TIVEXPA-617047 format. One record per residue (C-alpha): residue in one letter; x negated, y, z; residue number from 1. Coordinates in steps of 0.05 Angstrom, whole numbers, plus 32768, in hexadecimal, padded with zeros to 4 digits. Each point is the difference from the previous one (the first is absolute). Example, Ala and Ser with C-alpha at 12.3 -4.5 7.8 and 13.67 -1.06 7.14 Angstrom:
BEGIN
<rec A <7F0A 7FA6 809C> 1>,
<rec S <7FE5 8045 7FF3> 2>,
END
This chain:
BEGIN
<rec M <7F07 7FB5 7FD5> 1>,
<rec S <801B 7FCD 8032> 2>,
<rec T <7FE5 7FC1 8016> 3>,
<rec S <8033 7FD6 7FE0> 4>,
<rec P <7FF9 7FED 7FB9> 5>,
<rec G <8035 802C 7FD9> 6>,
<rec A <801F 802D 8034> 7>,
<rec F <7FF7 8036 7FE5> 8>,
<rec P <8007 8045 8028> 9>,
<rec V <8040 8021 7FF6> 10>,
<rec W <7FE8 8036 7FC6> 11>,
<rec L <7FE4 7FBE 7FDA> 12>,
<rec A <8030 7FD5 8008> 13>,
<rec P <8033 7FEF 7FC4> 14>,
<rec V <8038 7FF4 8029> 15>,
<rec Q <7FF6 8037 803F> 16>,
<rec A <804A 7FE6 8026> 17>,
<rec I <802B 7FC9 7FF3> 18>,
<rec L <804F 800F 8020> 19>,
<rec L <8017 7FB9 801D> 20>,
<rec P <8053 8012 8002> 21>,
<rec I <8014 7FC6 802C> 22>,
<rec T <804C 8002 7FED> 23>,
<rec D <8023 8015 7FB6> 24>,
<rec R <8023 8034 8036> 25>,
<rec V <7FC0 8024 7FF7> 26>,
<rec H <7FE8 7FF7 7FBF> 27>,
<rec A <801E 8044 7FE9> 28>,
<rec Y <7FD9 8023 803E> 29>,
<rec A <7FC2 7FE0 7FE0> 30>,
<rec Q <800B 8015 7FBF> 31>,
<rec E <800B 8049 8027> 32>,
<rec V <7FC0 7FFA 8017> 33>,
<rec A <7FD7 7FEA 7FC9> 34>,
<rec R <8018 8035 7FD2> 35>,
<rec L <7FED 8034 803D> 36>,
<rec L <7FBB 7FDE 8001> 37>,
<rec W <7FF3 7FF8 7FB1> 38>,
<rec D <8018 804A 7FFD> 39>,
<rec A <7FC6 8013 8036> 40>,
<rec D <7FCD 7FDA 7FCD> 41>,
<rec L <7FFB 7FC1 802C> 42>,
<rec R <7FF9 7FB8 7FDD> 43>,
<rec V <803B 7FD4 8029> 44>,
<rec E <8027 7FC4 7FEB> 45>,
<rec V <8049 7FE7 8016> 46>,
<rec D <7FFF 7FB8 800C> 47>,
<rec T <804A 7FE6 8003> 48>,
<rec R <7FF8 7FC8 7FEE> 49>,
<rec Q <802E 7FC1 802B> 50>,
<rec E <7FC3 7FEE 802A> 51>,
<rec T <7FFA 7FFF 8047> 52>,
<rec L <7FDA 803D 801D> 53>,
<rec R <7FD7 7FD6 801A> 54>,
<rec Y <7FE8 7FDF 7FBA> 55>,
<rec K <8006 8054 7FE1> 56>,
<rec I <7FCA 8010 8034> 57>,
<rec R <7FCA 7FBB 7FFF> 58>,
<rec E <800C 8011 7FB6> 59>,
<rec A <7FEC 8053 800B> 60>,
<rec Q <7FC4 7FEE 802F> 61>,
<rec G <7FE2 7FD1 7FC8> 62>,
<rec Q <8004 803B 7FD8> 63>,
<rec K <7FE1 8026 802E> 64>,
<rec I <802F 803F 7FFC> 65>,
<rec P <7FE9 8030 8031> 66>,
<rec Y <8054 800E 801C> 67>,
<rec M <803A 7FCA 7FFC> 68>,
<rec V <8038 8034 8014> 69>,
<rec I <8044 7FCD 802D> 70>,
<rec M <8034 8020 7FEC> 71>,
<rec G <8047 7FEC 802D> 72>,
<rec D <803D 8014 800A> 73>,
<rec R <7FE4 802E 803A> 74>,
<rec E <7FCE 8021 7FCA> 75>,
<rec A <8037 8010 7FDA> 76>,
<rec A <802A 8016 8031> 77>,
<rec D <7FD0 802E 8024> 78>,
<rec R <7FDB 800D 7FB8> 79>,
<rec T <7FBF 7FEE 801B> 80>,
<rec L <7FC8 7FCC 7FE8> 81>,
<rec A <7FE1 7FC3 8026> 82>,
<rec P <7FB8 7FFE 7FDA> 83>,
<rec R <7FD5 7FB6 8010> 84>,
<rec L <7FC3 801A 7FF4> 85>,
<rec R <7FCA 7FCA 7FDA> 86>,
<rec D <7FDF 7FEA 8043> 87>,
<rec G <8043 7FFA 801F> 88>,
<rec T <8007 803E 8026> 89>,
<rec E <8050 8007 8002> 90>,
<rec L <801A 8051 8004> 91>,
<rec K <8050 8006 800E> 92>,
<rec G <8029 8039 7FF7> 93>,
<rec V <7FCF 8027 7FD8> 94>,
<rec H <8020 8042 7FDD> 95>,
<rec L <7FFF 7FFC 7FAA> 96>,
<rec E <7FE2 803F 8007> 97>,
<rec A <7FC4 7FED 8034> 98>,
<rec F <7FF5 7FBE 7FD8> 99>,
<rec I <7FF4 8024 7FB3> 100>,
<rec Q <7FD3 8035 8028> 101>,
<rec R <7FDF 7FC6 8020> 102>,
<rec L <7FFD 7FD9 7FBF> 103>,
<rec Q <7FEA 803F 7FD1> 104>,
<rec E <7FCB 8008 8034> 105>,
<rec E <7FDF 7FBD 7FFB> 106>,
<rec S <800E 8006 7FB7> 107>,
<rec R <7FCA 8036 7FEB> 108>,
<rec T <7FC8 7FF7 7FDF> 109>,
<rec P <7FC2 8005 8020> 110>,
<rec S <7FDB 803E 7FE4> 111>,
<rec P <7FC2 7FEA 7FD5> 112>,
<rec G <7FBF 8002 801E> 113>,
<rec F <8016 800E 8048> 114>,
<rec A <8014 7FC2 8036> 115>,
<rec P <802D 8014 8040> 116>,
<rec V <7FCE 7FD6 8035> 117>,
<rec S <801C 7FFF 804F> 118>,
<rec P <7FCC 7FDE 801B> 119>,
<rec K <8015 7FDB 8046> 120>,
<rec G <7FE8 801F 8040> 121>,
<rec S <7FEF 8046 7FCE> 122>,
<rec K <7FF3 8038 802F> 123>,
<rec I <8004 8031 7FCB> 124>,
<rec G <8047 800E 7FFC> 125>,
<rec D <8045 7FE3 7FF0> 126>,
<rec E <7FF3 8016 7FB6> 127>,
<rec P <7FE7 7FD1 7FCF> 128>,
<rec I <7FB8 8007 7FEC> 129>,
<rec Q <7FFA 8013 7FAE> 130>,
<rec I <7FC8 7FD0 7FE6> 131>,
<rec D <7FE8 8020 7FB5> 132>,
<rec V <7FE8 7FB5 7FE2> 133>,
<rec R <7FF2 8026 7FB9> 134>,
<rec G <7FBC 7FEF 7FEA> 135>,
<rec G <7FEC 7FCB 8034> 136>,
<rec G <7FFE 802F 803B> 137>,
<rec I <8023 8018 8042> 138>,
<rec A <800B 8045 800F> 139>,
<rec G <7FB2 8019 7FE6> 140>,
<rec I <7FDF 7FCB 800E> 141>,
<rec G <7FEE 7FDC 7FC2> 142>,
<rec P <7FE7 7FC8 7FE6> 143>,
<rec M <7FBF 8001 800D> 144>,
<rec G <8013 801F 8048> 145>,
<rec P <800D 804C 8018> 146>,
<rec Q <7FF3 803B 7FD0> 147>,
END
């Protein structure tokens, strides 16, 4: 879980992304994108209120929504997205299919009993280490030591 209260990981967040159209001209594109995201079993909302973009972003950050997707004339014309991550990182020109794939990957519920771990500086390899957390032990080491 994140260190910030209420900042759930994407797979657990009630709203995984919020679409923020900048102008009325892109509302139809925002609704089209929302339908495609809903069809991909993703939890999204569209904010078409007549508020400033800055205000909408500030509200979404306060709600700890993982992705804020800025949608303007350029994105509608190019059929792309401009997602902004909760930490403020901005991505530009992201193709819709790539964004859906990214959200679906981040939305996968972790397998019960196993937690992927990638320790920094690990020499084990590129693959995450799988740690069995069932029964209070770690990969063959029980609660009372090696077994």
